[in-house]
C-alpha positions as CSV (number, residue, x, y, z in Angstrom):
1,M,-5.6,-20.6,0.7
2,S,-4.2,-23.0,3.4
3,G,-5.3,-26.5,4.5
4,G,-7.6,-26.9,6.8
5,P,-7.6,-29.1,10.2
6,D,-8.8,-32.2,7.8
7,G,-5.3,-31.3,6.0
8,G,-6.9,-30.0,2.4
9,A,-9.9,-28.0,2.7
10,P,-9.4,-24.3,2.1
11,S,-9.6,-22.4,5.5
12,Y,-8.1,-19.3,6.8
13,R,-7.6,-17.5,9.9
14,V,-8.8,-14.1,11.6
15,W,-8.3,-12.0,14.7
16,A,-7.8,-8.8,16.6
17,L,-4.7,-7.3,17.7
18,P,-4.4,-6.9,21.0
19,G,-2.2,-4.0,22.9
20,M,-3.3,-1.2,20.8
21,P,-3.3,2.3,22.4
22,E,-5.7,5.2,22.1
23,V,-4.7,6.7,18.9
24,R,-4.5,10.6,18.8
25,E,-3.7,13.3,15.9
26,G,-0.1,12.8,14.8
27,D,0.3,9.4,15.4
28,D,2.0,6.4,13.1
29,L,-0.6,3.8,12.8
30,A,2.5,1.7,11.4
31,K,5.0,2.1,14.1
32,L,1.7,1.7,16.8
33,I,0.9,-1.5,15.2
34,A,4.3,-2.8,15.1
35,A,4.8,-2.1,18.8
36,T,1.9,-4.2,19.9
37,E,4.6,-7.6,18.0
38,P,2.2,-8.6,15.7
39,G,3.8,-11.5,14.5
40,L,2.9,-10.9,11.0
41,V,4.3,-12.5,7.6
42,D,3.9,-11.8,4.1
43,G,0.7,-12.4,2.5
44,D,-1.5,-11.1,6.2
45,V,-3.8,-9.0,5.3
46,L,-5.0,-5.9,8.2
47,L,-8.1,-4.6,8.4
48,V,-8.0,-1.1,10.5
49,T,-10.8,0.5,11.3
50,S,-11.6,4.1,10.2
51,K,-12.1,5.9,13.1
52,V,-8.4,5.5,14.4
53,V,-7.1,6.2,10.7
54,S,-9.0,9.8,11.0
55,K,-8.0,10.0,14.5
56,A,-4.0,10.1,13.5
57,E,-4.8,12.2,10.2
58,G,-6.5,14.8,12.7
59,R,-9.6,14.3,11.3
60,I,-11.3,15.2,14.2
61,V,-13.8,18.7,14.2
62,E,-15.5,20.5,16.7
63,A,-19.4,20.3,15.9
64,T,-22.1,21.4,17.9
65,D,-23.9,20.7,14.8
66,R,-23.7,17.7,13.2
67,E,-25.7,18.4,9.7
68,A,-23.5,20.9,9.5
69,A,-20.5,18.7,9.4
70,I,-22.8,16.9,7.4
71,D,-23.2,19.3,5.0
72,A,-20.0,20.1,4.3
73,E,-18.9,16.2,3.3
74,T,-21.7,16.2,1.0
75,V,-21.5,16.0,-2.8
76,R,-24.7,14.7,-3.1
77,V,-28.2,13.6,-1.2
78,V,-29.5,10.0,-2.5
79,A,-32.2,9.8,-0.3
80,R,-33.8,11.5,2.3
81,R,-36.8,10.1,5.0
82,G,-36.5,12.7,8.0
83,T,-33.4,13.6,9.7
84,L,-31.9,10.4,8.0
85,R,-29.6,11.4,4.6
86,I,-28.1,9.0,2.5
87,V,-25.5,10.8,0.6
88,E,-22.3,10.6,-1.5
89,N,-19.3,12.0,0.2
90,R,-16.2,13.6,-0.9
91,Q,-15.0,10.3,-1.1
92,G,-17.5,9.0,-3.9
93,L,-18.7,6.8,-1.1
94,V,-22.8,6.2,-0.6
95,M,-23.4,5.7,3.0
96,A,-25.6,7.1,5.6
97,A,-25.1,10.8,6.9
98,A,-21.4,10.8,4.8
99,G,-19.8,9.0,7.1
100,V,-19.9,11.4,9.8
101,D,-19.1,10.4,13.0
102,A,-20.0,11.1,16.9
103,S,-19.4,7.7,18.6
104,N,-15.7,7.1,20.2
105,T,-15.1,10.8,20.0
106,P,-15.2,13.5,22.5
107,A,-18.3,15.7,23.1
108,G,-18.7,18.5,20.8
109,T,-17.0,16.9,17.9
110,V,-17.2,14.5,15.1
111,L,-15.3,12.2,13.2
112,L,-14.6,13.1,9.3
113,L,-13.6,9.8,7.2
114,P,-9.7,10.2,5.6
115,E,-9.3,12.3,3.0
116,D,-7.9,9.6,1.0
117,P,-8.4,6.4,2.8
118,D,-6.4,4.3,-0.4
119,A,-3.2,6.7,0.4
120,S,-3.5,6.0,4.3
121,A,-3.8,2.3,3.5
122,R,-0.8,3.0,1.1
123,T,0.8,4.5,4.3
124,I,0.2,2.2,6.9
125,R,1.1,-0.9,4.5
126,D,4.7,0.9,3.4
127,G,6.0,1.5,7.3
128,L,5.0,-2.2,8.2
129,R,7.3,-2.8,5.4
130,D,9.9,-0.6,6.4
131,A,9.4,-1.4,10.4
132,L,8.9,-5.6,10.2
133,G,10.2,-6.4,6.6
134,V,6.7,-7.6,6.0
135,E,5.0,-7.6,2.9
136,V,1.1,-7.3,3.7
137,G,-2.2,-5.9,2.3
138,V,-3.8,-3.3,4.7
139,V,-7.8,-2.7,4.1
140,V,-9.3,0.3,6.1
141,T,-12.7,-0.3,6.9
142,D,-15.9,1.8,7.9
143,T,-19.6,0.7,8.5
144,F,-22.3,0.3,6.1
145,G,-25.9,0.3,5.7
146,R,-26.6,-1.8,2.8
147,P,-29.9,-1.1,0.6
148,W,-32.5,-4.2,1.3
149,R,-30.9,-5.8,3.8
150,N,-31.3,-5.0,7.7
151,G,-28.2,-4.9,9.7
152,L,-24.9,-2.9,9.5
153,T,-21.7,-4.7,8.1
154,D,-17.8,-3.2,7.7
155,V,-16.6,-2.7,4.5
156,A,-13.7,-1.4,2.6
157,I,-13.2,1.9,1.9
158,G,-9.5,2.1,1.5
159,A,-7.0,-0.5,0.6
160,A,-3.2,-1.0,-0.3
161,G,-1.8,-4.1,-1.9
162,V,-4.8,-6.0,-1.6
163,R,-6.8,-7.3,-5.0
164,V,-10.2,-5.7,-3.8
165,L,-12.1,-7.3,-6.7
166,D,-12.0,-10.7,-8.0
167,D,-13.1,-10.6,-11.6
168,L,-14.6,-14.5,-12.3
169,R,-15.9,-13.0,-15.9
170,G,-15.2,-15.2,-18.6
171,G,-14.6,-18.6,-16.3
172,T,-16.8,-21.1,-15.9
173,D,-18.6,-22.4,-12.7
174,G,-18.3,-26.3,-11.9
175,Y,-20.6,-27.6,-14.5
176,G,-19.2,-25.6,-17.1
177,N,-22.0,-22.6,-17.4
178,P,-19.7,-19.5,-18.6
179,L,-19.6,-17.1,-15.9
180,S,-20.6,-13.6,-17.1
181,A,-21.5,-11.3,-14.8
182,T,-19.7,-12.6,-11.1
183,V,-17.2,-9.8,-9.6
184,V,-16.3,-10.9,-5.8
185,A,-15.9,-8.6,-3.7
186,T,-13.1,-9.1,-2.0
187,A,-11.7,-6.6,0.2
188,D,-15.4,-6.2,1.2
189,E,-15.8,-9.8,2.1
190,L,-12.3,-9.5,4.4
191,A,-13.4,-6.4,6.1
192,S,-16.7,-7.9,7.5
193,A,-14.4,-10.9,8.3
194,G,-12.4,-8.7,10.3
195,D,-15.4,-7.2,12.0
196,L,-16.8,-10.5,13.5
197,V,-13.3,-10.1,16.1
198,K,-13.0,-6.3,16.4
199,G,-16.3,-5.6,17.4
200,K,-17.9,-2.0,17.8
201,A,-17.2,-1.4,21.3
202,A,-14.4,-3.3,22.6
203,G,-11.5,-1.4,21.6
204,L,-9.4,-3.6,18.8
205,P,-9.5,-1.1,15.9
206,V,-7.1,-3.7,13.9
207,A,-7.6,-7.4,13.0
208,V,-5.2,-9.7,10.8
209,V,-6.3,-12.6,8.4
210,R,-4.3,-15.0,7.5
211,G,-4.4,-17.6,5.3
212,L,-5.2,-16.1,1.7
213,P,-2.1,-14.7,0.6
214,H,-3.6,-14.8,-3.0
215,V,-5.0,-11.8,-2.1
216,V,-2.3,-9.9,-1.4
217,A,-0.6,-8.4,-4.3
218,G,3.4,-8.4,-4.6
219,P,5.6,-5.8,-5.3
220,G,5.4,-3.9,-8.2
221,T,1.3,-4.6,-9.0
222,A,-0.3,-2.2,-10.3
223,D,-2.6,-0.9,-6.2
224,E,-6.2,0.1,-7.7
225,G,-7.2,0.3,-4.5
226,A,-10.6,0.1,-2.9
227,R,-11.4,3.4,-5.2
228,A,-11.9,0.6,-8.0
229,M,-15.0,-0.6,-6.0
230,V,-17.1,2.8,-6.2
231,R,-19.7,1.9,-9.0
232,V,-19.4,4.7,-11.4
233,A,-22.7,6.7,-11.9
234,A,-23.4,5.4,-15.4
235,D,-23.5,2.2,-14.3
236,D,-25.8,2.8,-11.0
237,M,-29.2,1.3,-11.2
238,F,-30.2,2.4,-7.8
239,R,-28.6,6.5,-7.5
240,L,-31.6,7.9,-6.4
241,G,-33.7,7.3,-3.6
242,T,-37.5,7.8,-4.6
243,S,-38.7,11.2,-3.6
244,E,-34.9,12.4,-5.3
245,A,-35.4,10.3,-8.2
246,V,-38.8,12.0,-8.8
247,R,-37.7,15.3,-8.8
248,E,-34.3,13.9,-10.9
249,A,-36.7,12.4,-13.7
250,L,-39.3,16.0,-13.6
251,N,-35.2,17.7,-14.2
252,L,-34.1,15.3,-17.0
253,R,-37.8,15.9,-18.7
254,R,-36.7,18.1,-21.4
255,T,-37.3,19.1,-24.7
256,V,-35.2,17.1,-27.1
257,R,-35.0,18.2,-30.6
258,E,-32.7,16.0,-31.8
259,F,-32.2,12.1,-31.8
260,T,-29.9,9.1,-32.9
261,D,-31.1,6.3,-35.2
262,E,-30.6,4.1,-31.8
263,P,-34.6,2.3,-31.8
264,V,-36.8,3.1,-29.2
265,D,-37.6,0.1,-26.4
266,P,-41.4,0.2,-27.0
267,G,-41.4,-1.8,-23.7
268,A,-40.2,1.3,-22.2
269,V,-42.7,3.6,-23.5
270,R,-45.5,1.1,-22.5
271,R,-44.6,1.7,-18.9
272,A,-44.4,5.2,-19.7
273,V,-48.2,5.1,-20.5
274,A,-49.1,3.4,-17.2
275,A,-47.3,6.1,-15.7
276,A,-49.4,8.1,-17.7
277,V,-52.6,6.8,-16.8
278,T,-52.2,7.0,-12.9
279,A,-52.8,10.7,-13.4
280,P,-56.1,12.4,-11.4
281,A,-59.3,12.7,-13.6
282,P,-62.4,14.0,-12.7
283,H,-65.3,11.7,-11.8
284,H,-63.3,8.4,-11.8
285,T,-63.0,8.5,-16.0
286,T,-60.4,7.8,-17.7
287,P,-59.5,10.1,-20.4
288,W,-56.2,9.2,-22.3
289,R,-56.0,7.7,-24.9
290,F,-51.9,7.1,-26.6
291,V,-51.5,5.4,-30.1
292,L,-48.4,4.4,-30.2
293,L,-46.5,5.2,-34.1
294,E,-44.0,2.1,-34.1
295,S,-43.9,1.5,-37.8
296,A,-41.6,4.4,-40.0
297,D,-44.8,3.8,-42.6
298,A,-47.4,4.9,-39.8
299,R,-45.3,7.8,-39.0
300,T,-44.8,9.0,-42.7
301,R,-48.5,8.7,-43.9
302,L,-49.4,10.7,-40.8
303,L,-46.5,13.1,-40.8
304,D,-46.7,13.7,-44.6
305,A,-50.9,14.2,-44.5
306,M,-50.4,16.8,-41.9
307,R,-47.2,18.5,-43.3
308,D,-49.9,18.8,-46.6
309,A,-53.4,20.0,-44.6
310,W,-50.4,22.4,-42.7
311,I,-48.9,24.1,-46.0
312,A,-53.2,24.2,-47.5
313,D,-53.9,26.3,-44.0
314,L,-50.8,29.0,-44.6
315,R,-51.6,29.0,-48.0
316,R,-55.0,30.8,-47.4
317,D,-53.4,32.3,-44.5
318,G,-51.7,34.3,-47.3
319,R,-47.8,33.3,-46.4
320,S,-45.4,33.6,-49.3
321,E,-43.9,30.3,-50.4
322,E,-40.7,31.0,-48.8
323,S,-42.2,31.6,-45.6
324,V,-44.6,28.3,-45.9
325,A,-41.2,26.4,-46.8
326,K,-39.4,27.6,-43.5
327,R,-42.3,26.9,-41.6
328,V,-42.5,23.3,-42.6
329,R,-38.7,22.6,-42.0
330,R,-39.4,24.0,-38.4
331,G,-42.0,20.9,-37.9
332,D,-38.7,18.3,-38.6
333,V,-38.6,17.7,-35.0
334,L,-41.3,14.9,-35.6
335,R,-40.1,13.1,-38.8
336,N,-36.5,12.8,-37.5
337,A,-37.6,11.2,-34.5
338,P,-37.7,7.5,-34.2
339,Y,-41.0,7.1,-32.2
340,L,-44.0,8.5,-32.3
341,A,-47.0,8.8,-29.7
342,V,-50.3,10.6,-30.1
343,P,-51.8,11.1,-27.1
344,C,-55.5,11.7,-26.9
345,L,-58.4,13.3,-25.1
346,V,-61.9,11.1,-24.6
347,M,-64.7,12.6,-23.2
348,D,-66.1,9.7,-21.8
349,G,-67.9,9.6,-18.4
350,S,-68.5,13.3,-18.7
351,H,-71.2,15.4,-17.2
352,T,-73.6,17.3,-19.7
353,Y,-75.5,20.3,-17.6
354,G,-77.3,22.3,-20.9
355,D,-75.3,25.1,-19.2
356,E,-72.6,26.8,-21.6
357,R,-70.6,28.1,-18.5
358,R,-70.9,24.7,-16.8
359,D,-70.1,22.6,-20.0
360,A,-67.3,24.7,-20.8
361,A,-65.8,23.9,-17.4
362,E,-66.4,20.2,-17.5
363,R,-64.4,19.9,-20.8
364,E,-61.5,22.2,-19.0
365,M,-61.4,19.5,-16.3
366,F,-61.4,16.6,-19.0
367,V,-58.1,18.8,-20.9
368,V,-56.1,19.3,-17.7
369,A,-56.5,15.7,-16.9
370,A,-55.3,14.4,-20.4
371,G,-52.3,17.1,-20.6
372,A,-51.5,16.1,-16.4
373,G,-51.5,12.4,-18.2
374,V,-49.2,13.4,-20.7
375,Q,-46.9,15.5,-18.3
376,N,-46.5,12.1,-16.6
377,F,-45.8,10.4,-19.9
378,L,-43.0,12.8,-20.6
379,V,-41.8,12.3,-17.1
380,A,-41.5,8.4,-17.3
381,L,-40.3,8.8,-20.7
382,A,-37.2,11.0,-18.8
383,G,-36.8,8.1,-16.0
384,E,-36.1,5.6,-19.1
385,R,-33.3,8.0,-20.6
386,L,-35.7,8.9,-23.3
387,G,-35.4,12.2,-24.9
388,S,-39.2,14.0,-26.3
389,A,-40.7,16.6,-27.7
390,W,-44.5,17.4,-27.6
391,V,-45.3,19.0,-30.6
392,S,-49.0,20.7,-30.6
393,S,-49.2,20.2,-35.0
394,T,-52.0,17.3,-34.5
395,M,-54.6,19.7,-32.5
396,F,-54.9,21.7,-35.9
397,C,-55.5,18.9,-37.8
398,R,-57.5,17.1,-35.9
399,S,-59.7,14.8,-38.9
400,V,-56.6,14.5,-40.7
401,V,-54.8,12.5,-37.5
402,R,-58.1,10.7,-36.8
403,E,-58.7,9.7,-40.8
404,V,-54.7,8.4,-41.3
405,L,-55.1,6.6,-37.9
406,D,-58.7,4.9,-38.0
407,L,-59.6,6.9,-34.8
408,P,-62.9,7.5,-33.4
409,D,-64.4,10.4,-33.8
410,S,-64.4,11.1,-30.1
411,W,-61.4,10.8,-29.9
412,D,-59.2,14.6,-29.9
413,P,-55.6,14.4,-30.3
414,L,-53.8,16.5,-28.3
415,G,-50.6,17.1,-30.2
416,A,-47.9,14.5,-30.8
417,V,-44.9,13.5,-28.9
418,A,-41.3,13.0,-30.4
419,V,-39.4,9.9,-28.7
420,G,-35.9,8.7,-29.0
421,H,-32.3,8.7,-27.4
422,P,-30.7,12.3,-27.9
423,R,-28.2,12.9,-30.0
424,V,-26.3,15.3,-27.2
425,A,-26.9,16.2,-23.7
426,P,-29.3,19.0,-23.5
427,P,-27.9,22.5,-21.7
428,V,-28.1,22.9,-18.0
429,R,-31.6,23.9,-17.0
430,A,-31.6,27.7,-16.2
431,A,-32.7,28.0,-11.9
432,R,-36.1,29.1,-11.5
433,D,-36.9,31.1,-8.3
434,A,-39.9,28.7,-7.3
435,G,-41.2,31.6,-5.2
436,A,-42.0,33.8,-8.2
437,F,-44.6,31.4,-9.2
438,I,-46.0,31.7,-5.5
439,T,-49.0,34.0,-4.2
440,V,-49.8,33.5,-0.3
441,R,-53.3,34.4,1.3
């Protein structure tokens, strides 16, 4: 950085570039900028508002329906609240309305973002080098809202010749502490600095930053572009809005029968139990209990006892030994899982009417509530990126399960849930027409 007014402190200057004309389709932005006689020097950074880039590239479209234009630019809806949509657009950016802008454009039209903002930045940079003989960085900016913060700011959506990220990991701070997570979004900081002088309605679409030559990449340096700032899905902990996350978790809730050897985080299972016990239940009761088998010994003892009881049942049914062996092998999903949970129904708080029909309905209410709790449990496990399989086997030998796990006689096991990290991604779920399951009166 250059020296400040006191001769030593780091500083930089930023100013809006006057004299830019109204930009129209087909204009050469580099030539328009050069014509303003900007006085650029090597190491300067130009911050160019995306609107003028879009206009020059002909990204103005007729749109009587802005929502349709947003639909066309949307790859994935991240969150929706009323008419407001936060989406991932075709450039990979997550932003409101896919970046479709109805301001600063003639009525009946909308502005779309540049098709490839990094390529747009490279074109401007190359044009300025040819016109003025200077080696500058170029950042194409657009206005974003941000999670957890009120207000808007400009960020980089395209860049050329700029070190967009400053990775400080592996270094140390002023006290010698290691820096393990510090990656500075340099290009975004430049964009926001430029926005302070460009304004939103002042007709000043270009700003210049001087005094930070270290952020400008030299000739021959690999140019990563602003695309490097887009967080990949696997690293995005906030990929979805609330309702979208619920739907995604429901979709992820698949029966998984093959697991890796990776241990299951007991905390994740307990969080899933916490979700399970929010299910609706009759009479303000809590009809759910979850027995968590976290030790291999407990799982083996239970599954061995259940296998013996199953074999005895099959033999009583007259099954051949070959048939018995085949059926027992099909039950290995529980044995191969690194973690088991046994959900149980308890009838504490239930009413007794002394009437067979009403007493049967009372139990059914509790069974339905327990099933809702297990569904919550399975969905929450999916949200933790854990696979599961709800297997009914414990319901056929409840007394055996109670004895092995030392459970009260009033606890009725409702199957067992195998839990683990899926060995392979489950196949795409076939779409179902919800209308086939709906009757309207």
